[in-house]
N, C-alpha and C positions, 0 to 999 in steps of 0.2 A: 331752305326748308320748303318754300313754296314749290321749288323745282322738284324736290323729292316727293312731295305729295302728289304732284301731277303725274310723275312716273308710276307711283303706286296705284293711282286711280286707273291709269292706262292698263297696267297689268291685270287688275281686277276685272276690268271690262273685257279684256281678251279671254280670261278664264271663263267668264259667263258665256261668251259666244261659243267657245270651244266645247264646254260641257253640254250646252243646248244642242250642239250639232252631233253629239255622240249617242243620242237616244236610239233604241232598237228600231230597225226597219220593219214596217208592217209586213206580216206574213200573208201569203194568199190563203183564202178561206179553205181551199181544197186540200191543203197540206195538214197532216196531223203533227202535233208537237212532238219533239224528241224527248222521251222520258229521261229524267235525270236520276243518277244514283242517289240513294239515301245517304244521309250524312255518315261519314266515316266508313264508307264501304269502298271496296277495291274491285275493279272489274276482274271476273274469273270465269273459267269454263268448267270448274269442278262440278257445279250443280247439274250440268247436262251430260257429263261423262259417266259411264258405268263404273262403279267402284270395284266390281269383280265380274268374273265371267258368269253368265247365266247358269243357274243350277237346273239340274233335271228335276222337274216338278214331282212332288210326292204323288204317287199314283192314288187314284180312288181305290177303295177296298177291292182287292183283287177278286175277280170272278173265279168260280170253281175251275172253269176251263183254262184260265190263265195258269193256275198252279199245275194242272195236268200237262199242259204243253211245256212248262218249265221242268217237269220231272224228266222228260226225255232229254232235254238239253243238259240237265245236271248229270244224268246217267252217262251220257256220251262224252262230256267234257270235264266233269268235276269229280266223278266217283273214284278215279284212280288214286287221287290224293286224299279225298275226304270221305271215302267209303260209300258203298252202294246204299247204305241206310244213313249216311251222314255221321257214321261213328268215328271217322278219322282214321287215316292210315299214315302216310307221310305228312299230311297236312292236319290242321287241328280239326277236332270234331265240330260239326255244325248242327248236330242233333242236340236238342235241349241246350243250345248255346246262349250264354248270357250276352255275348257280343251281338249275335243276331237279334236277340230280343230287345236290346237297349240302344243299339247304335242308330237305328232308324234307316229309312230307305236311302237317303243321300250318301251316308257314310259307307254303307254296304255296297252301293252302286260304285262309288269311287274306288273302293278296294278291289272290286272285281275288274273294273274298267282299267285302272292304272297299275294294279299289282302292288306288291310290297317287297322292296328289295331286301329288307332285313329278314324276311321269311321265305325268300325265293319264290314268292307268289308272282306268276307272270301277269302281264297286262292282257286282258281278254277282249277289250274293245277293238273293233276293226280299225278305228282311227289311230290306235296305238300299236297296230301290228298284230292284233289278235284275231280270232275267228268269229266273234260275236257282235251282233248289232246292239244298239241301245235297247231296243224292244226285247231282244232275247235275254239280256241281262235283267230287265224288269221281270220277265217271266220266271227266271231263276230265283229272283227275290221272292216272288209269289210262292214258289214251291218251297223255299226255305222256311216260310211261315208254317207250313204243314208239318215240319219236323220239330216244332217247338212245343213244349208241354205235352210230350207224348211219353209212352211207357219206356222204361229203360230196356236195353237189349240184353238178352242172356249173354253169358260169357262166351258161348260158342253158338253160332246160328245153326239150328238143326237142319240137316240136309233132308230133302224130300226122299221118300221111299222110291226105290227104283220102279219104273213103270213095268208092269207085267207084260210078257210077250203077247203079241196078237194071237187071238184064239184060232186054233185050227178049225176047219169046217166041221161042224157037228160037235166041237168041243165046248168046254165051259166058257162063258162070257167073261173076259178079264175085267177086273175092277178098274175103274177109271183112275187116271193119275190125279194126285191131290197136291195142292200147293204146300210149301214148307211151313207157311204160317196158318195156324188152325183157325177154324171158324165155320159157321153155317152159311148157306145161301141167304142173300138179302132179299128185300122186296122186289128188286129188279128181275129176279129169276122168274117171278110169276106175272110180270107185266108184258104186254104186247108192245114192242117198240116199232119205230119207223126205220126201215132199212136204208132209206135215202138219207135221213138225218144221221144214221149210224155210219154211213159211208163217208160223210163229211168229217165226222168226229174221228174216224179211223185215220183219215188223211192227215189231220192236224195233230193227232196225239200218238197213234200207234205206229204209223208208217215209218217214223224215224228209226225204229228198232226192228220192226217186222217186215219192212218193205212196203212199197206203195199198194200192193194188192195182197200182202201177207204171204207172198210166194216163197217157196223154199230156196229157189236159186239166188235170191238176193238177201239171204239171212245175214244179219250183221254179225261180224266176229265178236265173240265173247270170251276173251282169254281168261284162263283160270277156271272156267266151267268145264264140266265133264263132256258136254256136247261140243263145246268150242264155238258154237254160234247161238244166236237167239233163235228159239224154235219157230218154225213156220206156222202160220195159221190157215194157210190155203195150199195144201190140205192140213188140217189140224191133227194133233196126236190122235191116232185112231181109237185109243182107249177112251177118249172123251166123247166120241161120236155116238149118237143114238138117234134112231129114227123117231123116237118119242121126243118131240120138241121140248117138252117140259124137263125131261131128264138131261137133254143136251144143254139146255139153257142153264140148268143148275150147275152142271160141270164147269161151264165157262165162267159163270158168275163168281164161283169160289176164287178164281184167280184175279178177277177184276176187283172184287170186294176187298180181299185180304192181301193180295200181292204174293210174291214167292221169290225166294233166293235159290237160284239154280244149284244143282249138286256140283261139287267141285271144291278144290282147296281155297280158291280166292277169286270168285267170279267178279268181273269188272262191271257187269250189268245185272240188274234184277228187275223183276216185275213190280212196279209200284202198287201200293194199296189204294186204288182210286176211290173205293167206297169208304173204307175205314178212315181215310184222311179227308173225306168230304171234298175231294177234288172234282168229283162228278156227281151229279144228282142221280137219284134212282131212275128218273126218266131217261137221262143220258146213258146210263149203264144199260138200260133195256134196249135203247137204240143200237148200241154197240153189239150187244149179245145177238140181237136179231140180224144184224148185218153179217156177223161172223157165221151164224147158222146158214144164212143165205149163201155165203161164199162156199160153204161145204154141202150145198145141195139140199138143205132142210128148210122148209118154210115154217115160220112160227105162226 
């Protein structure tokens, strides 16, 4: 018994010595402590990895000029299937479209960018093999907003009256051409614009269809129209020209305010209604009118 007690005492003493020798080593003061995980947690990287690809941010309310630039892109790339006024041809109507009104920017952007196989809608984003940049798709979306909550189209778009021939010397003055969409001149017709500002607007909005300087030799093809091309603005239709700047401005303003569908069975391009759709302000319209007059040798 005594021998067993002696062995037990020896073991106890050894354990005390061993435990006292296992205390933590003091850490240098310059080191920070390593944080420990909270109880019942597992190390993971999920919290620092993106859960999805970044979305294209919802744009701020589109400026008028954004929609005007988007109009040219729509006419050149979308109107063949969706109609020059968004009325729908082979593709669905986008005018007064519940989808456009309710889907939101991101969904509409994705549809245009990626296409839809079930509807044969191609992908338009350059990264997907299409011709448009992300910013151009954003401009198209801005233009689509101007086609919502607008008046219904008549069953047949009335064709504009044929422009009368140029007057012979000493003969009666021909009546100026009129757009197919009726309306009176707006406030811009009586405003004095800045031709330098108008030149910039022309380059960003009008040049896509009318050419960089509105010149006839670069007229954009317009299949389905009687003329076959977008009409030049430099020189402009002679019936619109007047040496009276006020009369000339009023003639041009009618087209900018109300737009016009060219004569022909199924024109692919039309003149958007920049004024009626509030795509351009009166001041911007006045700048454009003044520049167009200036290109045709009339100072306003």
